[in-house]
C-alpha positions as CSV (number, residue, x, y, z in Angstrom):
1,M,19.6,10.3,-23.2
2,K,17.0,12.8,-21.9
3,I,14.1,11.1,-20.0
4,K,10.7,12.7,-20.6
5,N,7.9,10.1,-20.7
6,I,7.6,7.7,-17.9
7,G,5.5,4.5,-17.8
8,F,4.2,3.0,-14.5
9,V,3.5,-0.8,-14.8
10,S,1.4,-2.7,-12.2
11,T,-1.3,-5.2,-11.7
12,R,-3.8,-2.6,-10.6
13,I,-3.4,1.2,-10.5
14,A,-6.8,2.2,-9.0
15,G,-8.4,2.8,-5.7
16,T,-6.8,3.4,-2.4
17,D,-4.5,0.4,-1.9
18,G,-0.9,1.2,-0.8
19,V,0.7,0.6,-4.2
20,S,-1.7,2.8,-6.1
21,L,-1.3,5.6,-3.6
22,E,2.4,5.5,-3.8
23,I,2.2,5.6,-7.7
24,E,0.1,8.7,-7.3
25,K,2.7,10.3,-5.1
26,W,5.6,9.4,-7.3
27,A,3.6,10.6,-10.3
28,S,2.9,13.9,-8.7
29,I,6.5,14.5,-8.0
30,L,7.5,13.5,-11.5
31,E,5.0,15.7,-13.2
32,R,5.8,18.8,-11.2
33,N,9.4,18.3,-12.5
34,G,8.3,18.3,-16.0
35,F,7.9,14.6,-16.7
36,N,4.9,13.0,-18.4
37,C,3.4,9.9,-16.7
38,F,1.6,7.1,-18.3
39,Y,0.0,3.9,-16.9
40,F,-0.2,0.1,-17.7
41,A,-2.4,-2.2,-15.6
42,G,-5.1,-4.6,-15.4
43,E,-7.3,-2.0,-13.6
44,L,-6.9,1.7,-14.1
45,D,-8.6,4.9,-12.7
46,R,-6.1,7.3,-14.3
47,E,-6.8,9.7,-17.3
48,P,-7.8,7.5,-20.2
49,E,-5.5,9.3,-22.6
50,K,-2.6,8.4,-20.4
51,S,-3.7,4.8,-19.7
52,Y,-3.1,1.4,-21.3
53,L,-5.7,-1.2,-19.9
54,C,-4.6,-4.8,-20.2
55,P,-7.2,-6.8,-18.2
56,I,-5.1,-10.0,-18.0
57,A,-2.3,-7.9,-16.1
58,H,-4.7,-7.9,-13.1
59,F,-4.1,-10.4,-10.3
60,N,-7.8,-11.2,-10.2
61,H,-8.2,-12.0,-13.8
62,P,-9.8,-15.5,-13.9
63,E,-7.0,-17.1,-15.9
64,I,-4.4,-15.6,-13.4
65,E,-6.4,-16.8,-10.5
66,E,-6.6,-20.3,-11.9
67,L,-2.8,-20.3,-12.4
68,N,-2.2,-19.1,-8.9
69,E,-4.1,-22.1,-7.6
70,K,-1.6,-24.3,-9.3
71,F,1.4,-22.3,-8.2
72,F,1.0,-22.0,-4.4
73,G,0.6,-24.5,-1.7
74,V,1.9,-27.2,-4.0
75,R,5.3,-28.2,-5.0
76,V,4.9,-29.5,-8.6
77,R,3.4,-28.0,-11.7
78,D,2.3,-29.8,-14.9
79,H,3.5,-29.2,-18.5
80,E,0.2,-27.7,-19.5
81,T,0.4,-25.0,-16.8
82,S,3.9,-24.1,-17.9
83,L,2.6,-23.8,-21.5
84,K,-0.2,-21.6,-20.3
85,V,2.2,-19.2,-18.5
86,S,4.3,-18.9,-21.6
87,E,1.3,-18.1,-23.7
88,I,0.0,-15.4,-21.4
89,K,3.7,-14.0,-20.8
90,E,4.1,-13.6,-24.6
91,Y,0.8,-11.8,-24.9
92,L,1.6,-9.5,-22.1
93,K,5.1,-8.8,-23.6
94,I,3.5,-7.7,-26.8
95,Q,1.3,-5.4,-24.9
96,L,4.2,-4.0,-23.1
97,Y,6.0,-3.3,-26.4
98,D,2.8,-1.6,-27.7
99,F,2.6,0.5,-24.5
100,V,6.1,1.8,-24.8
101,K,5.7,2.6,-28.5
102,R,2.3,4.2,-28.1
103,F,3.4,6.6,-25.5
104,D,7.0,6.9,-26.5
105,I,8.1,5.8,-23.0
106,D,11.7,6.5,-22.0
107,L,11.7,5.0,-18.5
108,L,9.6,2.1,-16.9
109,I,8.6,2.0,-13.3
110,P,7.2,-1.4,-12.5
111,E,5.3,-1.1,-9.2
112,N,5.4,-4.3,-7.2
113,A,5.0,-6.3,-10.5
114,L,8.6,-7.7,-10.2
115,T,8.2,-8.1,-6.3
116,I,5.2,-10.0,-5.3
117,P,4.0,-12.8,-7.5
118,M,0.4,-12.0,-7.7
119,N,0.7,-12.1,-11.6
120,I,3.7,-14.3,-12.6
121,P,3.2,-14.1,-16.3
122,L,3.3,-10.3,-16.0
123,G,6.6,-10.4,-14.0
124,L,8.1,-12.7,-16.6
125,A,6.9,-10.5,-19.4
126,L,8.4,-7.4,-17.8
127,T,11.7,-9.3,-17.2
128,E,11.9,-10.5,-20.8
129,F,11.0,-7.1,-22.2
130,I,13.7,-5.4,-20.2
131,A,16.3,-8.0,-21.0
132,E,15.5,-7.9,-24.7
133,T,15.6,-4.0,-24.9
134,C,18.0,-3.1,-22.0
135,F,15.3,-0.6,-21.3
136,P,15.9,1.9,-18.5
137,T,13.8,0.8,-15.4
138,I,13.3,1.7,-11.8
139,A,11.8,-1.3,-10.1
140,H,9.8,-0.1,-7.1
141,H,9.5,-3.0,-4.6
142,H,6.8,-2.9,-1.8
143,D,6.3,-6.6,-0.7
144,F,8.7,-9.5,-1.6
145,Y,7.4,-13.0,-1.9
146,W,9.6,-14.3,0.9
147,E,7.8,-11.9,3.3
148,R,4.5,-13.8,2.8
149,T,4.0,-17.2,4.1
150,R,1.4,-18.0,1.5
151,F,4.0,-18.0,-1.2
152,L,6.7,-20.1,0.6
153,I,5.4,-23.5,-0.6
154,N,5.1,-23.2,-4.4
155,S,5.8,-24.9,-7.7
156,V,7.3,-21.9,-9.4
157,K,10.7,-21.3,-7.9
158,D,12.2,-21.1,-11.3
159,Y,9.9,-18.2,-12.1
160,L,10.5,-16.5,-8.7
161,D,14.3,-16.7,-9.1
162,R,14.1,-15.3,-12.6
163,A,11.6,-12.4,-12.3
164,F,10.9,-11.6,-8.7
165,P,13.0,-9.5,-8.9
166,P,15.3,-9.9,-11.9
167,D,19.0,-8.9,-11.8
168,L,19.4,-6.9,-15.0
169,K,21.9,-4.3,-15.8
170,S,19.4,-1.6,-16.9
171,I,17.2,-1.9,-13.7
172,Q,17.7,0.3,-10.6
173,H,15.9,-1.2,-7.6
174,V,14.0,0.8,-4.9
175,V,12.8,-0.8,-1.7
176,I,10.7,0.9,1.0
177,N,12.4,-0.2,4.2
178,S,15.9,-1.2,5.4
179,L,15.0,-4.8,6.2
180,A,13.9,-5.4,2.7
181,S,17.1,-3.7,1.4
182,E,19.3,-6.1,3.4
183,Q,17.3,-9.2,2.4
184,L,17.3,-8.1,-1.4
185,S,21.1,-7.9,-1.1
186,L,21.5,-11.1,0.8
187,R,19.1,-13.3,-1.2
188,K,19.7,-12.0,-4.7
189,G,23.0,-10.0,-4.4
190,I,21.1,-6.9,-5.8
191,S,22.2,-3.4,-4.8
192,N,19.3,-1.1,-4.1
193,V,18.1,2.3,-2.8
194,V,15.8,2.7,0.2
195,I,13.0,5.3,-0.5
196,P,10.4,5.3,2.4
197,N,6.8,5.9,1.9
198,V,6.0,9.6,2.1
199,F,3.2,12.2,2.3
200,D,2.8,15.8,1.4
201,F,3.7,17.3,4.8
202,S,4.6,20.6,3.2
203,N,0.9,21.3,2.5
204,S,-1.3,20.6,5.5
205,A,-4.8,19.2,5.2
206,K,-7.6,21.6,4.6
207,K,-10.4,21.1,7.3
208,I,-13.5,19.7,6.1
209,N,-17.0,20.9,7.1
210,D,-18.9,19.4,10.0
211,K,-21.6,18.2,7.7
212,I,-19.4,15.6,6.1
213,C,-18.3,14.3,9.5
214,H,-21.9,14.1,10.6
215,Q,-22.8,12.1,7.5
216,I,-19.9,9.6,8.0
217,R,-20.7,9.2,11.6
218,E,-24.3,8.5,10.7
219,L,-23.2,5.8,8.2
220,A,-21.1,4.3,11.0
221,G,-24.0,4.4,13.5
222,L,-22.2,6.8,15.7
223,E,-23.6,9.6,17.8
224,N,-21.8,13.0,18.1
225,D,-20.4,12.1,21.6
226,D,-19.3,8.5,20.6
227,L,-15.6,7.8,20.2
228,F,-14.9,7.2,16.5
229,V,-12.2,4.6,16.3
230,L,-10.8,3.9,12.8
231,Q,-9.0,1.0,11.4
232,P,-7.8,2.4,8.0
233,T,-6.7,-0.8,6.3
234,R,-7.8,-3.9,4.4
235,I,-9.2,-6.8,6.4
236,V,-6.3,-9.3,6.0
237,P,-4.5,-11.5,8.7
238,R,-1.3,-9.5,8.8
239,K,-3.2,-6.3,10.0
240,W,-4.0,-8.1,13.3
241,I,-7.4,-6.5,13.5
242,E,-8.3,-8.8,16.4
243,R,-6.0,-6.4,18.6
244,A,-8.1,-3.4,17.4
245,V,-11.2,-5.3,18.5
246,E,-9.7,-5.9,21.8
247,I,-8.7,-2.1,22.1
248,V,-12.3,-1.1,21.5
249,H,-13.5,-3.7,24.0
250,L,-11.2,-2.5,26.7
251,M,-12.2,1.1,26.2
252,K,-15.6,0.2,27.6
253,L,-17.4,2.7,25.3
254,K,-21.2,3.0,25.5
255,N,-21.3,2.5,21.8
256,P,-18.3,0.1,21.0
257,K,-17.7,0.2,17.3
258,L,-14.6,-0.5,15.2
259,V,-14.9,1.4,11.9
260,I,-12.8,-0.2,9.0
261,S,-12.3,1.7,5.9
262,H,-11.3,-0.9,3.3
263,A,-12.8,-4.3,2.1
264,K,-11.5,-7.8,2.6
265,G,-8.8,-7.5,-0.2
266,D,-7.2,-10.4,-2.1
267,E,-6.8,-13.0,0.7
268,G,-10.2,-14.5,1.0
269,D,-13.2,-14.4,3.5
270,V,-12.0,-16.7,6.2
271,Y,-10.2,-14.1,8.2
272,Y,-13.0,-11.6,7.8
273,V,-15.5,-14.0,9.3
274,R,-13.2,-14.8,12.1
275,V,-12.8,-11.1,13.1
276,K,-16.5,-10.6,12.9
277,N,-17.1,-13.6,15.2
278,Y,-14.4,-12.5,17.7
279,A,-15.8,-9.0,17.8
280,K,-19.3,-10.4,18.5
281,I,-17.9,-12.3,21.4
282,L,-16.3,-9.2,22.9
283,G,-19.4,-7.0,22.2
284,V,-17.8,-4.9,19.6
285,E,-19.5,-4.1,16.3
286,I,-17.5,-4.1,13.1
287,V,-18.7,-1.4,10.8
288,G,-17.4,-1.5,7.2
289,L,-17.1,1.8,5.3
290,D,-15.5,0.3,2.2
291,E,-18.7,0.7,0.1
292,H,-18.7,4.4,0.9
293,I,-15.0,5.1,0.4
294,G,-13.7,6.2,-3.0
295,T,-11.1,8.4,-4.7
296,E,-13.5,11.4,-4.7
297,R,-16.6,12.6,-2.9
298,C,-19.8,11.9,-5.0
299,V,-23.2,10.0,-5.0
300,K,-22.9,6.7,-6.8
301,N,-25.9,4.4,-7.3
302,G,-27.8,6.3,-4.6
303,K,-24.8,5.9,-2.1
304,S,-22.8,8.8,-0.7
305,I,-19.1,8.3,-1.4
306,F,-16.5,9.9,0.7
307,T,-12.6,9.7,0.5
308,I,-10.2,8.0,3.0
309,K,-9.0,11.5,3.8
310,D,-12.5,12.3,5.1
311,A,-12.5,9.3,7.3
312,Y,-9.2,10.3,8.9
313,Q,-10.4,13.8,9.5
314,C,-13.6,12.7,11.1
315,C,-12.3,10.0,13.5
316,D,-11.0,10.5,17.0
317,I,-8.2,7.9,17.1
318,V,-6.7,5.4,14.7
319,T,-5.8,1.8,15.4
320,Y,-2.8,0.2,13.6
321,P,-2.1,-3.1,15.3
322,S,-0.3,-4.8,12.3
323,G,1.9,-7.8,12.8
324,Y,3.7,-6.9,9.6
325,E,3.9,-3.9,7.2
326,G,6.2,-3.1,4.3
327,F,6.4,0.4,5.7
328,G,3.2,2.0,7.0
329,N,1.2,4.2,4.7
330,A,-1.7,4.4,7.3
331,F,0.8,5.4,9.9
332,L,1.9,8.5,7.9
333,E,-1.5,9.4,6.9
334,T,-2.7,9.4,10.5
335,I,0.2,11.7,11.3
336,Y,-0.6,14.0,8.4
337,F,-4.2,14.4,9.5
338,K,-3.0,15.0,13.1
339,K,-4.8,12.2,14.8
340,P,-3.5,10.0,17.7
341,I,-2.6,6.4,16.7
342,I,-2.3,3.2,18.6
343,V,0.4,1.0,16.9
344,N,1.8,-2.3,17.4
345,R,5.6,-2.2,17.2
346,Y,5.9,-4.3,14.0
347,S,9.5,-4.9,12.7
348,I,9.7,-2.0,10.1
349,F,8.2,0.4,12.7
350,I,11.0,-0.5,15.1
351,T,13.8,-0.1,12.6
352,D,12.6,2.6,10.2
353,I,10.0,4.7,12.1
354,E,10.3,4.6,15.8
355,P,14.0,6.0,16.0
356,Y,12.7,9.4,14.7
357,G,10.9,9.9,18.0
358,F,7.2,9.9,17.2
359,D,4.9,10.3,20.1
360,V,2.4,7.6,19.7
361,F,0.6,4.9,21.7
362,K,2.8,1.8,21.3
363,F,2.4,-1.7,22.4
364,D,4.2,-5.0,21.9
365,G,1.9,-7.8,20.6
366,F,-0.9,-7.3,23.1
367,V,-2.9,-4.6,24.9
368,T,-3.7,-4.2,28.6
369,E,-6.2,-2.3,30.6
370,D,-3.5,0.0,32.0
371,F,-2.4,0.7,28.4
372,I,-6.0,1.6,27.4
373,E,-6.5,3.8,30.5
374,E,-3.5,5.9,29.3
375,V,-4.8,6.2,25.9
376,L,-8.2,7.4,27.3
377,E,-6.5,9.8,29.6
378,T,-4.6,11.5,26.7
379,L,-7.8,11.7,24.6
380,N,-9.5,13.5,27.4
381,N,-6.6,16.0,27.8
382,K,-6.9,18.4,24.8
383,D,-3.6,20.2,25.5
384,K,-1.6,17.0,25.7
385,L,-3.3,15.6,22.7
386,H,-2.6,18.8,20.6
387,E,1.1,18.7,21.7
388,M,1.4,15.1,20.6
389,V,-0.1,15.5,17.1
390,E,1.7,18.7,16.4
391,K,5.1,17.2,17.3
392,N,4.4,14.1,15.1
393,Y,3.6,16.3,12.1
394,E,6.9,18.1,12.5
395,V,8.9,15.0,12.7
396,A,7.3,13.5,9.7
397,K,7.6,16.7,7.7
398,K,11.4,16.5,8.3
399,Y,11.9,12.9,7.5
400,F,9.0,11.6,5.3
401,S,7.9,14.5,3.2
402,F,7.6,14.7,-0.6
403,D,10.9,16.6,-0.6
404,V,12.6,13.4,0.6
405,L,11.1,11.5,-2.2
406,E,11.8,14.2,-4.9
407,K,15.5,14.4,-4.0
408,K,16.1,10.6,-4.2
409,L,13.9,9.9,-7.2
410,L,15.3,12.7,-9.3
411,R,18.8,11.5,-8.5
412,L,18.0,8.0,-9.7
413,I,16.7,9.5,-13.0
414,E,19.9,11.6,-13.4
415,N,21.9,8.3,-12.9
416,I,20.0,6.6,-15.5
417,E,20.4,9.5,-18.0
418,E,24.2,9.6,-17.3
419,Q,24.4,5.8,-17.9
420,C,22.6,6.1,-21.2
421,L,24.8,8.8,-22.7
């Protein structure tokens, strides 16, 4: 069997969330090697001629949100809920059959759809489709349900055991860090391959003009001599944004602002309100740029839209105080744009990133005045700062470049082609 057409399947393939960004990277590698990529999701911003939009595949579809309320935080589900799951699962499975037929798909790549149970009917539909067809599949796993406390109490253990992820002969499993690899093997007995998140370090970023940075600073309420501190993540509890607030507070800036690039995300408003209130107590202003961040520069509804890349290039330092990350897209992006970063030593950083010798500002759970003084001293020493970011770029280029992804991904596809002979 010769693979030519590849279909990515996810709940959402749009915007700047981590999964969508990794899909874009995988697709670029595949397309430069002669493959054609197509997309199935509940929200899409890819080329229409390559896309199959199925709204109920989205995790925020009203029917899916209603089901999730009955799945998590409780231990029992009723018969009517099970019937509803079955009904939506069958509909989604028909859509998957149509997607594969319409684009003559040879290989499926479910992206987190068989990993985190944001849309259980989609995971079940994928599992049954693959089981019924023995379809060649690379399941790309970013966040397992057992890594998130909000999924631990549930009424759907039978579904989770069956489809998140499924253990089927035609599926090759890919995880993004070594701890996830160990847990998948221990919990499910599933062999897997680790492919870390990557960035295109072989092609350095093109410098943007000062006008763009001036506009972004103006939107953030920053003067030219103000320190631009960027938190390039969604506002969700595991990002530990309180620590970023404390960092800005301890810097004792004349205009203490923390600029956050992304919106609240899919975990409600409570944490966002808590961070805003905490920042107010410490005298730090939270500035959200999410309404001005998109996939390309433009003017939309009278608003200037910039890219997340623009925000990185215009900032002075990045805060990344997460308590947990599947890998660390924002870490690699910071290194790519040659900016200093303050990072909490979360577990995957310790096991899969730190051993490579990056020169970054690290802390363990909390920050001190002495730590912040060291950060400020380095920011004021241009030679030391330049040496730091250049070293980090070279380390990342060696271990986390597109070349690393290309070698591992193409080998997986070769294995599938050999098995299907």
